[in-house]
C-alpha positions as CSV (number, residue, x, y, z in Angstrom):
1,M,26.9,27.0,38.8
2,N,30.6,26.2,38.4
3,G,31.3,22.6,39.5
4,A,27.7,21.7,40.0
5,V,25.5,19.1,38.4
6,T,21.7,18.8,38.0
7,A,19.9,16.3,40.2
8,L,17.9,13.8,38.2
9,S,14.2,13.5,38.7
10,A,12.0,10.4,38.9
11,D,8.8,9.8,36.9
12,N,5.8,9.8,39.2
13,A,4.4,6.7,37.4
14,N,7.4,4.7,38.6
15,L,6.9,5.4,42.3
16,S,5.9,2.6,44.6
17,A,2.4,2.7,46.1
18,E,3.5,4.0,49.5
19,N,5.4,6.9,47.8
20,K,2.5,8.1,45.7
21,S,1.8,11.0,48.1
22,I,5.3,12.5,47.5
23,Q,4.8,16.1,46.3
24,K,6.5,17.5,43.3
25,L,9.1,20.2,43.7
26,G,7.6,23.7,43.5
27,I,4.1,24.7,42.6
28,G,2.2,25.6,39.4
29,Q,4.0,25.3,36.0
30,A,7.3,26.9,37.1
31,S,10.4,24.9,36.3
32,N,12.4,24.1,39.4
33,Y,15.8,22.5,39.6
34,I,18.1,21.1,42.3
35,Y,21.9,21.3,41.9
36,C,24.5,19.5,43.9
37,V,28.3,19.8,44.1
38,C,30.2,16.6,44.3
39,E,33.7,16.8,45.7
40,D,36.4,14.2,45.8
41,N,37.3,13.9,49.5
42,T,40.4,11.8,48.7
43,E,42.2,14.8,47.2
44,Y,44.5,16.9,49.3
45,I,46.9,19.9,48.8
46,D,50.5,18.8,48.2
47,A,52.2,22.2,47.6
48,V,51.4,25.9,48.0
49,Y,52.5,28.8,45.7
50,V,52.5,32.6,45.8
51,C,52.9,34.5,42.5
52,S,52.8,38.2,41.5
53,G,52.3,40.0,38.2
54,D,51.1,43.1,36.5
55,N,47.6,41.8,36.0
56,V,45.5,38.8,37.1
57,F,46.2,36.9,33.8
58,D,50.0,37.1,34.3
59,V,49.6,35.9,37.9
60,C,47.5,32.9,36.9
61,S,50.0,32.0,34.2
62,E,52.8,32.2,36.8
63,L,50.8,29.9,39.1
64,V,50.4,27.4,36.3
65,R,54.1,27.6,35.5
66,A,55.0,27.1,39.2
67,G,52.8,23.9,39.3
68,A,49.6,25.1,40.8
69,T,46.3,23.6,39.7
70,R,44.0,25.9,41.7
71,A,44.1,29.4,43.0
72,V,42.4,31.5,45.7
73,L,40.9,34.2,43.5
74,Y,41.5,37.0,45.9
75,D,44.2,39.5,45.1
76,V,45.9,40.2,48.4
77,R,47.5,43.3,46.9
78,H,44.4,45.0,45.5
79,N,44.4,47.7,48.2
80,T,47.9,48.9,47.1
81,R,46.5,50.1,43.7
82,V,44.1,52.6,45.2
83,G,45.7,56.0,44.9
84,S,49.2,54.5,44.8
85,T,52.0,54.6,42.2
86,G,54.3,52.2,44.1
87,N,53.6,48.6,44.8
88,V,50.9,47.9,42.3
89,K,51.5,44.2,41.6
90,Y,48.7,41.6,41.7
91,T,49.4,38.7,44.1
92,L,47.5,35.4,44.3
93,I,47.9,32.2,46.4
94,G,47.6,28.9,44.6
95,Y,48.0,25.3,45.3
96,S,48.3,21.9,43.7
97,M,46.2,18.8,44.4
98,S,47.1,15.1,44.7
99,K,45.4,11.8,45.4
100,P,46.7,9.0,47.7
101,T,48.9,6.4,46.0
102,K,48.7,2.7,46.9
103,T,51.8,0.6,47.3
104,G,50.9,-3.0,48.1
105,I,48.5,-2.8,51.0
106,R,49.7,0.6,52.2
107,T,48.2,3.9,51.0
108,R,50.4,6.9,51.1
109,A,49.3,10.5,51.1
110,N,52.2,12.9,51.2
111,G,50.4,16.2,51.6
112,V,50.2,19.5,53.4
113,R,49.3,19.2,57.0
114,D,50.2,22.7,58.3
115,I,50.7,26.2,56.9
116,V,52.3,29.1,58.7
117,I,53.0,32.8,57.8
118,V,56.5,33.8,58.7
119,K,58.5,37.0,58.7
120,A,61.9,36.9,57.0
121,E,64.5,37.4,59.7
122,D,67.2,38.3,57.1
123,E,67.5,42.1,56.8
124,S,67.4,41.7,53.0
125,G,63.9,40.4,53.3
126,V,64.8,37.1,51.5
127,A,63.1,34.0,52.9
128,P,65.3,31.0,53.9
129,S,65.0,27.9,51.6
130,K,63.6,25.9,54.5
131,L,62.3,26.5,58.0
132,E,62.3,24.3,61.1
133,L,59.4,24.6,63.6
134,D,59.0,22.2,66.6
135,G,61.3,19.8,64.9
136,L,59.4,19.8,61.6
137,E,60.7,21.0,58.3
138,Y,58.6,23.6,56.4
139,K,59.0,24.6,52.7
140,P,58.4,28.1,51.4
141,A,55.6,28.9,48.9
142,R,57.5,29.6,45.6
143,N,56.6,31.4,42.4
144,G,57.0,30.4,38.8
145,N,60.8,30.8,39.0
146,G,61.1,28.5,41.9
147,V,61.9,31.4,44.3
148,P,60.0,32.1,47.6
149,E,57.5,34.9,47.0
150,A,56.3,37.2,49.8
151,V,52.6,37.1,50.4
152,N,53.0,40.6,51.9
153,A,56.2,42.3,50.5
154,A,55.6,45.5,52.5
155,D,55.7,43.5,55.8
156,G,58.3,40.9,54.6
157,M,55.9,37.9,55.3
158,Y,56.1,34.5,53.6
159,I,54.0,31.4,53.6
160,Y,55.6,28.1,54.6
161,Y,54.0,24.6,54.6
162,Y,54.8,21.2,56.2
163,T,54.1,18.0,54.3
164,S,54.1,14.4,55.6
165,A,52.9,11.0,54.5
166,T,53.2,9.5,58.0
167,D,51.8,12.2,60.4
168,K,48.8,10.7,62.2
169,V,48.0,13.8,64.3
170,R,47.4,16.5,61.6
171,P,44.8,15.7,59.0
172,L,45.5,16.6,55.4
173,I,44.5,20.1,54.2
174,N,42.4,20.1,51.0
175,K,41.3,23.7,50.6
176,L,42.5,27.3,51.1
177,G,40.4,30.4,51.3
178,I,40.7,34.2,52.0
179,S,38.1,36.5,53.5
180,E,38.0,40.1,54.4
181,R,37.5,41.6,57.8
182,D,35.9,39.0,60.2
183,R,33.9,37.1,57.6
184,V,34.7,33.5,56.5
185,P,35.3,32.4,52.9
186,D,32.2,30.2,52.7
187,T,29.7,29.7,55.5
188,K,29.0,26.1,54.3
189,E,32.5,25.0,55.2
190,L,34.4,24.6,58.5
191,W,37.4,26.8,58.1
192,E,40.5,26.9,60.3
193,N,42.6,30.1,60.8
194,V,46.1,29.9,59.2
195,L,48.4,31.4,61.8
196,T,51.9,32.9,62.0
197,S,54.8,30.7,63.3
198,D,54.0,32.0,66.8
199,N,50.4,31.0,66.6
200,K,48.8,34.5,65.9
201,R,46.2,35.6,63.4
202,Y,47.8,37.6,60.5
203,N,46.3,40.3,58.4
204,L,47.5,39.7,54.8
205,N,47.2,43.5,54.3
206,E,49.2,44.4,57.4
207,G,51.1,47.7,57.0
208,I,49.0,48.7,53.9
209,F,46.7,51.7,54.3
210,T,44.2,53.0,51.7
211,F,41.6,55.8,51.8
212,K,38.0,55.4,50.7
213,D,37.1,57.0,47.4
214,G,39.8,59.7,47.8
215,T,38.4,60.9,51.1
216,Q,40.2,61.2,54.4
217,F,38.6,58.0,55.7
218,L,40.7,54.8,56.1
219,T,39.2,51.6,54.8
220,D,39.2,48.4,56.8
221,S,41.4,46.3,54.5
222,R,42.0,43.3,56.7
223,A,42.1,39.9,55.0
224,Y,42.9,36.6,56.5
225,L,43.9,33.2,55.2
226,Y,42.0,30.0,56.1
227,C,42.3,26.3,55.4
228,K,40.0,23.3,55.5
229,R,41.0,19.8,56.5
230,Q,40.1,16.6,54.7
231,D,37.7,14.3,56.4
232,N,38.5,15.7,59.9
233,V,36.7,13.1,61.8
234,N,38.6,13.8,65.0
235,N,37.9,17.5,64.8
236,Y,41.6,18.4,65.0
237,V,42.3,22.1,65.3
238,K,45.9,23.5,65.3
239,P,46.7,24.9,68.8
240,G,45.9,28.6,68.8
241,A,43.6,28.4,65.8
242,A,39.8,28.4,65.7
243,I,37.2,26.7,63.6
244,V,34.8,29.2,61.9
245,G,31.9,28.9,59.6
246,G,29.8,25.8,59.2
247,H,26.4,27.4,58.9
248,C,24.3,28.5,56.0
249,E,22.7,31.9,55.5
250,E,20.6,33.4,52.8
251,S,22.2,36.7,53.1
252,V,25.2,38.3,54.9
253,T,25.5,41.8,56.3
254,Y,28.6,43.5,57.6
255,G,29.8,46.9,58.6
256,E,33.0,48.8,57.7
257,L,35.2,50.7,60.1
258,Y,36.5,54.2,59.2
259,L,39.0,56.2,61.2
260,E,39.0,60.0,60.9
261,P,42.4,61.6,61.2
262,A,42.9,63.9,64.2
263,G,42.7,67.7,63.4
């Protein structure tokens, strides 16, 4: 398991008298192991990146060149390559992580506290170098060349993020995830919808249509971006967003929607 460690066991002979009745894990001679994942809750996202390339290796190289240390391994353009000879690029969202720095008695954490998806108003489709929303300045997610990269080129949509070291209202964001349809990235986490600048949910594959296995049936190719906040003790949720997930299941089932063309 990537990122997991094995839990250590205790010798039964070293147990105190009152704990002698503790049962061993499992039954018979089978070997059983417990794994745990230890995360550093002091880390937070300090920048977001969007990169494209001809294959996933090129995209990851671009993300590293841009400054990303992690990536959401979900290609938001994968549907464009099904029966298409046009926009066949791979596109990934990445981000970089930081830890708080201490100056004297004050700890500063200049990290991402809000993320929005914005449509470029310029007819050329080029995103502005900065964006102001509700009096706050947002930066665009850039690629390896330092240029804003569209997360959905077909729809002219870009990702912008707001950073602050002094904002006491919005907790820091420390994880991003993407999930298809109405599922969540991981049921063990509490995820918050990443919304557009006018507080609406946005399908990363908006305007992109693909057919299933060469048939006349359209696939449900919706995909949504989510974020998770660091140590959100006050249960802050951005207005208009929703918290999803937070439960654990052994299995997940879901259905797919197909539309048959008229005639």
